[in-house]
MIDRENKE-361047 format. One record per residue (C-alpha): x, y, z; residue in one letter; chain; residue number from 1. Coordinates in nm, 3 decimals. Example, Ala and Ser with C-alpha at 12.3 -4.5 7.8 and 13.67 -1.06 7.14 Angstrom:
// residues 2
- 1.230,-0.450,0.780,A,A,1
- 1.367,-0.106,0.714,S,A,2
// end
This chain:
// residues 250
- -7.111,-20.700,9.911,M,A,1
- -6.989,-20.616,9.562,P,A,2
- -6.790,-20.308,9.606,A,A,3
- -6.909,-20.121,9.255,S,A,4
- -7.276,-20.124,9.479,T,A,5
- -7.187,-19.996,9.776,Q,A,6
- -7.135,-19.617,9.902,V,A,7
- -7.099,-19.479,10.221,A,A,8
- -7.395,-19.521,10.513,A,A,9
- -7.548,-19.195,10.557,G,A,10
- -7.443,-18.993,10.271,A,A,11
- -7.668,-18.912,9.951,P,A,12
- -7.625,-19.147,9.662,A,A,13
- -7.283,-19.140,9.517,G,A,14
- -7.123,-19.253,9.189,D,A,15
- -7.169,-19.591,9.278,G,A,16
- -7.530,-19.624,9.438,G,A,17
- -7.662,-19.350,9.121,A,A,18
- -7.517,-19.578,8.872,A,A,19
- -7.707,-19.872,9.062,A,A,20
- -8.003,-19.706,9.092,L,A,21
- -7.992,-19.576,8.724,Q,A,22
- -7.927,-19.919,8.582,Q,A,23
- -8.227,-20.109,8.774,L,A,24
- -8.470,-19.786,8.628,A,A,25
- -8.364,-19.958,8.323,G,A,26
- -8.410,-20.277,8.398,R,A,27
- -8.742,-20.231,8.521,Y,A,28
- -8.860,-19.965,8.277,A,A,29
- -9.109,-20.163,8.059,T,A,30
- -9.399,-20.315,8.196,G,A,31
- -9.539,-20.148,8.445,Y,A,32
- -9.820,-20.002,8.485,R,A,33
- -9.835,-19.847,8.797,S,A,34
- -9.514,-19.596,8.805,V,A,35
- -9.533,-19.636,9.207,S,A,36
- -9.518,-19.964,9.159,V,A,37
- -9.200,-19.951,8.960,M,A,38
- -9.067,-19.706,9.207,A,A,39
- -9.099,-19.985,9.502,Y,A,40
- -8.908,-20.289,9.316,D,A,41
- -8.671,-20.044,9.213,I,A,42
- -8.561,-19.911,9.557,L,A,43
- -8.637,-20.231,9.735,K,A,44
- -8.425,-20.425,9.492,D,A,45
- -8.151,-20.133,9.525,A,A,46
- -8.201,-20.190,9.949,I,A,47
- -8.149,-20.552,9.925,L,A,48
- -7.859,-20.580,9.680,S,A,49
- -7.683,-20.300,9.876,G,A,50
- -7.655,-20.030,9.647,A,A,51
- -7.861,-19.821,9.960,L,A,52
- -7.673,-19.943,10.243,L,A,53
- -7.819,-19.949,10.609,P,A,54
- -7.787,-19.572,10.764,G,A,55
- -7.872,-19.429,10.402,Q,A,56
- -8.028,-19.118,10.355,K,A,57
- -8.326,-19.102,10.084,L,A,58
- -8.374,-18.792,9.907,R,A,59
- -8.718,-18.816,9.739,Q,A,60
- -8.537,-18.533,9.475,E,A,61
- -8.234,-18.704,9.405,T,A,62
- -8.407,-19.039,9.409,L,A,63
- -8.679,-18.950,9.159,A,A,64
- -8.444,-18.783,8.934,E,A,65
- -8.183,-19.109,8.932,L,A,66
- -8.541,-19.350,8.832,I,A,67
- -8.684,-19.085,8.628,G,A,68
- -9.006,-19.032,8.842,V,A,69
- -9.188,-18.787,9.032,S,A,70
- -9.148,-18.705,9.344,R,A,71
- -9.518,-18.882,9.447,L,A,72
- -9.465,-19.224,9.315,P,A,73
- -9.102,-19.224,9.515,V,A,74
- -9.271,-19.095,9.832,R,A,75
- -9.559,-19.389,9.785,S,A,76
- -9.261,-19.623,9.729,A,A,77
- -9.109,-19.531,10.008,L,A,78
- -9.397,-19.568,10.275,I,A,79
- -9.433,-19.897,10.177,Q,A,80
- -9.095,-19.997,10.245,L,A,81
- -9.109,-19.844,10.593,E,A,82
- -9.401,-20.090,10.598,A,A,83
- -9.213,-20.381,10.533,D,A,84
- -8.951,-20.272,10.777,G,A,85
- -8.661,-20.183,10.497,L,A,86
- -8.703,-19.827,10.539,V,A,87
- -8.747,-19.576,10.877,E,A,88
- -8.905,-19.177,10.897,F,A,89
- -8.728,-18.957,11.118,H,A,90
- -8.826,-18.594,11.172,D,A,91
- -8.501,-18.462,11.121,R,A,92
- -8.358,-18.630,10.856,R,A,93
- -8.624,-18.783,10.653,G,A,94
- -8.631,-19.125,10.576,A,A,95
- -8.306,-19.384,10.594,V,A,96
- -8.229,-19.730,10.483,V,A,97
- -8.318,-19.882,10.821,K,A,98
- -8.030,-20.063,11.014,S,A,99
- -8.055,-20.413,11.222,L,A,100
- -7.874,-20.437,11.505,S,A,101
- -7.703,-20.775,11.607,V,A,102
- -7.948,-20.780,11.915,A,A,103
- -8.278,-20.732,11.672,Q,A,104
- -8.116,-20.969,11.395,A,A,105
- -8.129,-21.200,11.702,E,A,106
- -8.387,-21.141,11.832,E,A,107
- -8.595,-21.194,11.437,V,A,108
- -8.451,-21.559,11.381,Y,A,109
- -8.558,-21.656,11.745,N,A,110
- -8.904,-21.524,11.626,I,A,111
- -8.876,-21.706,11.290,R,A,112
- -8.772,-22.070,11.396,V,A,113
- -9.083,-22.038,11.569,L,A,114
- -9.287,-21.941,11.327,L,A,115
- -9.128,-22.140,11.032,E,A,116
- -9.123,-22.455,11.248,V,A,117
- -9.476,-22.434,11.320,E,A,118
- -9.577,-22.356,10.978,A,A,119
- -9.362,-22.680,10.866,L,A,120
- -9.560,-22.827,11.087,R,A,121
- -9.928,-22.727,10.968,L,A,122
- -9.804,-22.809,10.593,T,A,123
- -9.638,-23.159,10.646,M,A,124
- -9.990,-23.273,10.773,A,A,125
- -10.141,-23.199,10.436,E,A,126
- -9.866,-23.261,10.258,L,A,127
- -9.952,-23.389,9.885,T,A,128
- -9.739,-23.517,9.587,D,A,129
- -9.796,-23.245,9.379,A,A,130
- -9.661,-23.024,9.683,R,A,131
- -9.332,-23.188,9.691,V,A,132
- -9.287,-23.168,9.311,A,A,133
- -9.342,-22.870,9.305,R,A,134
- -9.113,-22.739,9.602,L,A,135
- -8.834,-22.967,9.375,R,A,136
- -8.867,-22.699,9.094,Q,A,137
- -8.859,-22.429,9.290,L,A,138
- -8.561,-22.531,9.519,G,A,139
- -8.396,-22.584,9.122,K,A,140
- -8.445,-22.193,9.065,V,A,141
- -8.366,-22.104,9.424,A,A,142
- -8.051,-22.291,9.412,D,A,143
- -7.944,-22.101,9.090,T,A,144
- -8.015,-21.743,9.198,K,A,145
- -7.683,-21.579,9.371,Q,A,146
- -7.739,-21.191,9.450,E,A,147
- -7.994,-20.913,9.416,G,A,148
- -8.355,-20.926,9.410,A,A,149
- -8.397,-21.239,9.198,E,A,150
- -8.215,-21.390,9.451,F,A,151
- -8.434,-21.283,9.766,V,A,152
- -8.763,-21.355,9.515,D,A,153
- -8.681,-21.719,9.423,A,A,154
- -8.615,-21.766,9.799,R,A,155
- -8.989,-21.603,9.886,T,A,156
- -9.166,-21.853,9.593,E,A,157
- -9.003,-22.131,9.786,F,A,158
- -9.089,-22.059,10.096,Y,A,159
- -9.459,-21.973,9.997,G,A,160
- -9.478,-22.277,9.874,E,A,161
- -9.318,-22.456,10.171,L,A,162
- -9.570,-22.298,10.439,Y,A,163
- -9.872,-22.286,10.202,D,A,164
- -9.890,-21.914,10.211,A,A,165
- -10.262,-21.924,10.040,D,A,166
- -10.384,-22.120,10.279,K,A,167
- -10.223,-21.928,10.597,R,A,168
- -10.170,-21.579,10.492,P,A,169
- -10.168,-21.410,10.807,V,A,170
- -9.925,-21.684,10.929,L,A,171
- -9.658,-21.625,10.594,W,A,172
- -9.717,-21.232,10.605,E,A,173
- -9.550,-21.266,10.976,M,A,174
- -9.267,-21.449,10.822,I,A,175
- -9.257,-21.254,10.559,E,A,176
- -9.232,-20.941,10.649,Q,A,177
- -8.973,-21.079,10.915,L,A,178
- -8.769,-21.221,10.629,R,A,179
- -8.752,-20.881,10.472,L,A,180
- -8.626,-20.700,10.781,K,A,181
- -8.322,-20.973,10.723,V,A,182
- -8.297,-21.046,10.400,G,A,183
- -8.011,-20.800,10.223,R,A,184
- -7.816,-20.923,10.531,Y,A,185
- -7.854,-21.296,10.422,V,A,186
- -7.740,-21.161,10.101,L,A,187
- -7.425,-21.017,10.210,G,A,188
- -7.327,-21.298,10.397,W,A,189
- -7.416,-21.532,10.049,R,A,190
- -7.172,-21.293,9.867,L,A,191
- -6.891,-21.287,10.133,V,A,192
- -6.901,-21.659,10.301,G,A,193
- -6.670,-21.907,10.254,D,A,194
- -6.820,-22.253,10.085,A,A,195
- -6.867,-22.369,10.457,E,A,196
- -7.171,-22.115,10.436,H,A,197
- -7.246,-22.274,10.120,S,A,198
- -7.656,-22.371,10.142,H,A,199
- -7.896,-22.597,9.876,T,A,200
- -8.218,-22.654,9.917,H,A,201
- -8.214,-23.034,9.880,G,A,202
- -8.181,-23.144,10.225,Q,A,203
- -8.477,-22.982,10.303,L,A,204
- -8.711,-23.139,10.020,I,A,205
- -8.582,-23.473,10.053,E,A,206
- -8.658,-23.387,10.531,A,A,207
- -8.990,-23.313,10.384,V,A,208
- -9.020,-23.540,10.121,A,A,209
- -8.972,-23.840,10.392,S,A,210
- -9.282,-23.732,10.589,G,A,211
- -9.086,-23.735,10.895,D,A,212
- -9.214,-23.412,11.076,V,A,213
- -8.939,-23.447,11.323,D,A,214
- -8.654,-23.476,11.059,R,A,215
- -8.814,-23.207,10.840,A,A,216
- -8.834,-22.921,11.148,T,A,217
- -8.501,-23.002,11.247,G,A,218
- -8.344,-22.959,10.973,V,A,219
- -8.512,-22.628,10.861,L,A,220
- -8.403,-22.516,11.221,R,A,221
- -8.018,-22.622,11.213,D,A,222
- -8.068,-22.465,10.863,H,A,223
- -8.218,-22.080,11.006,L,A,224
- -8.041,-22.115,11.369,I,A,225
- -7.696,-22.172,11.085,G,A,226
- -7.790,-21.878,10.854,V,A,227
- -7.883,-21.663,11.215,R,A,228
- -7.561,-21.726,11.327,D,A,229
- -7.356,-21.612,11.031,A,A,230
- -7.545,-21.331,10.995,V,A,231
- -7.474,-21.243,11.335,L,A,232
- -7.109,-21.304,11.277,E,A,233
- -7.161,-21.019,10.967,L,A,234
- -7.333,-20.769,11.168,L,A,235
- -7.066,-20.788,11.404,E,A,236
- -6.779,-20.754,11.188,A,A,237
- -6.925,-20.421,11.042,E,A,238
- -7.037,-20.320,11.411,A,A,239
- -6.576,-20.343,11.462,A,A,240
- -6.523,-20.132,11.179,V,A,241
- -6.436,-19.818,11.349,E,A,242
- -6.551,-19.516,11.063,V,A,243
- -6.279,-19.248,11.175,V,A,244
- -6.407,-18.868,11.064,P,A,245
- -6.132,-18.640,10.841,P,A,246
- -5.985,-18.354,11.088,R,A,247
- -6.091,-18.012,10.966,P,A,248
- -5.806,-17.782,10.808,S,A,249
- -5.650,-17.582,11.001,M,A,250
// end
């Protein structure tokens, strides 16, 4: 993640996290009818971008002050983020940004492969030229986004079209919940990964456009497995970093 957006995991929002939240609040300050929706979008963006890290404690009073709203919409946003799998509540610690272990991330991706390959099979049985054209357009947009919630949103729109989210809302909701769980880690991998990890949506779109179901699902499966392995590598590297607490003064 960019150093400027990181704050220490488990600590209250520090200067970096506070500045990032205030910047997001300014960006989202207009165009909302609901303060709760605005608070939700700001906090979701902060989590996905790394301004709030896994394990970060989320104090409602502090967040409300930084965003410029009351505690109620922040509380509502945190509850929704818990449903999304991005936040969890503890009896004593309150709300924290949810962490994902290496084993959990691997399980998420293994389930994603099963669901998304099946979703693509169903879509290709009803594939139209109009959908292919729309996928080409969305794929170009997704490839231009490099960081933050815009990157995640662009990918969401692309895959929502690819899997026909409107026709299969239950299947899409399951896929999207799993995608959200690893969204911030995919972003972290994308930001720190080298050139060999680069990916565009063109290869997948061309495989889909060919009408060859086995080819298309093979490209999708290989892509998901490749991202899974890169994300697991990132998580394993993070887990290997030992944090040594300062010694108390004598």
